[in-house]
N, C-alpha and C positions, 0 to 999 in steps of 0.2 A: 317949393312945394307951397300951396295956399290951402288953409284948412278954417274951417267955421262950424261951430256947433249951432244948432237951430232946434227949437221946439215945434214939433209938427202940429200944424194948425187945422188941418182937413179933419172932418168927421169920420170920414172914412181912412184915415192915416194914409199911409203911401200904398194904396191899393186902388182897383179899378181905374176910374178916369183920372184921378191924380197921378197914379203911377204911369200911365200910358202918356201924359203929359210930361211928366219928368223925364222918361227914357228918351221920348221924341227930342226934348230940349237938350238933354246930355249927348244925343248923337250929333248935334250941330257944332259941337267943339273938337277940336283936334287933341286937347289934352287927354291924359288918362285920369279917369274921375272913378272915385269909390264912395261908397257910403258905409258907415260903420255905425252899429248900435250894438250895445251890450257885449263889445268886445269882437263881434262877428263882422266881417266886411263883405261887400258885394259889389260888383261892377256895376255902375250906374247907367251903363249903355245896355244892360241885359234885363229885361223884364222879370224873367224867370228867377235869375239870381236876387234881385232886386225884392221879389216877393218872400224870398226865404227868409228875410229879416223881419217879416211880420210887423212891420212899424205901424202903430196905433197913434190915434189922437194924444197928444201932450208928451209923447215919447221924445227923449233928446236923442239926436243923431248928429255925427260928424259927417261933414261933406268935404273929401279932400281931392285936390286935382294938382296934377304935374304936367306941365306942357306950356306951350307959347300962349294959350288964352285962359290959363289955369284961374286968374283971377275973376274974369268975367263968367267963367263957367260956375264957380262956386257962388257968386252973388245971384245969378240967374236961377240956380237951383235951389239955393237957400229961400229965396223968395216963394218959389213954388211950394217947397216944404212947409213953410211957414203959412201957407193958405192963399197965396196969390196966384191965381190961374190966369194966363195970358188971355186977352180979348179973344172971343170965339170958340174958347176950349171949355 
């Protein structure tokens, strides 16, 4: 299992456009991926579950993945959570 804590950098937190990009990116990986905030966890591939965490700017979240591409998944999603949206998003 790979885990990384990150401070959310988007003004909207992980809502709206950043959430859509986050979920779209998570779905590209085979690994099981979850996000944790304040002891609550959500499947990173489920927009509805992710939104229930109510992640805001400057919140700390843990991104965890387990599977064949876990490290790459965590790194990509940590970058998005920190505020780096991919080109064209």
